N, C-alpha and C positions, 0 to 999 in steps of 0.2 A: 252338598246333599241336603242339609237342613234348611236351605233357602226356601223351598216350597212350603215346608212346615212353618217356617217363620212368617211367610206371607199370610198364612191362614190363621195363625194363632199368636203372632207376635214373637219377638226374639226371646223372651223369657218364659215362654209357655212350657217348654220341656223342664226347665229348672223349677218352675212353680209346681208342676205335677209331681216331680220327684220330691220336692220339699214337703208337699202335703202328705205324701205317702210316708216319708221319713218322720215327720212330726207325729203322725198317728201311731206308727210302729214304736217310736221312742217312748211316747207316753204309755203305750200298752205295756212295754217291757219294764219301764221304771215303776209303774204302779204295781205290777206283779212282783217285782224283785224288792221293792221298798227302798231302792237306792237311786240317787240322782245321777249316777254315772253307770256306764255299762262295762262289765268285765268281758273278756274274750268270749266266754260261753254265751253270755247274753247277746253279744254282738253277732255271733254266728246264728243264733235263733232269730235275731232281728233281720239279718240278711235274708234268711229263708222266707220270712214274712214279707219283706220288701219285694223279693222276686215273685212271690205268689201274687201280690197286689199288681205288680207290673204286668204279669201274664194275664191277669183278669181285666185290667183297665186299658192297656194300650194295644193298638192294633198290631198285627204282624205275627211272626212265629213265636213259639214258646221259647223262653230263655232259661237255660240252666244256671243255677247259682254257682258262684265260684267255690273252689275247694277251700278247706280249712286253712291250708298253707297260704293261699292267696289272700284270704281274709286276714290272717295273722300279719302278713307282710304289710298290707295296706293299712291295717290298724296302727302299726308302728309308725308309718309315715304320717298319719293324721293325729297322732297323740302329741299335740303341740306342747302341752305342759309336762310331758314325760312321766305321768303318774301310773301308766299301765292300764288306764281305763279311758273311755271316751265320754266327755260331757255332751250336752245337746248340740252345740255348734260344731264340735269335732265330729260327731256322728253324722250330721248333715253333710259336712265336707267329705267325709268318708264315703257316704252313699252316692254323692254327686260324682266322685272320682270312679267309684265302682261301677256305676251304670252308664258311663260315657259311651262305651262301645254298644251297649244295648240300644241306646237312643239313636245312634247312627243307623243301625239296622232298621228301626222303626221308621226313620226318615226316608230311607231307601224304599221301603215298602209303600209308603205314602206317595212317593214320586211315581212309582209304577202305577199305583191305583189312580192317581189324579191326573197324570199327564200322559204316560205312555199308552195305557190301555185304551182310553177313548180315541187316541190317534190311530192305533191299530184297528180299532173297530170301524172307523170311518173309511180307512184305506181298504179293508177287506170287503166292506159293503160295496164300495165303488168297483172293486175288482170282480165281484160276482154278478155284475149287471148282465153280462152276456151269457152266463152259464145256464144252460137249459134246466128247468126245474128249480134249481137253487136260487137263481137270480130273482125269479118272480116272488118267491117266498120272502127272501131277505129284503127286497125293495119295498114290500108292503109294510114292513115294520117301521115305525117312527124311529128316527135317528137316536133319540134318547133311550128308547127301549133296547135297540140293537147295541148301542154303546154299553149299556148296563150289563147286558148278557155277556158280551165279550169281556168286559172288565171282571165280572164274576168268574168267568172261565180262567182268565189269566191269574187272578188271585188264588183260585182253587189250585191251579197247576203249581204255582209258586209255593204255596204252603204244603202241598202234598209232596213236592220234591224235597223240601227242607226236612221232612220227617224221615226220609230214607237214610 
């Protein structure tokens, strides 16, 4: 699924984007708390901030952050030195693991947008050639504009369906 995304942005693109978000949030929380490591309470706040940034920066549907129980469980998995808190590298690993499914959904959305939608557009344009009234209007549109319109309609339908 991520192969299309990899072709456009390189294999490490997703990881770099999450790393940038993680670094920014980690710095913000540690500056505010005055501690170089994050407690569970700070980690949960950081998770909310990371998901807020993901929802603002990455295309696709809105992603809900995990529950406190999920965060606590994954925190324990990523606390490699077993001190009950996460340092910077533990936090980055924690966020990478936490957002894996989120990025798969983003990749799927990009596949629809970049591959499937333009193909559907060209197929429907060809199919409407002989339809009275519709065919003449559709055929006058340049392929790029028609493909963009159909792509927007598919993306709109996909995101409106996910909100239900």
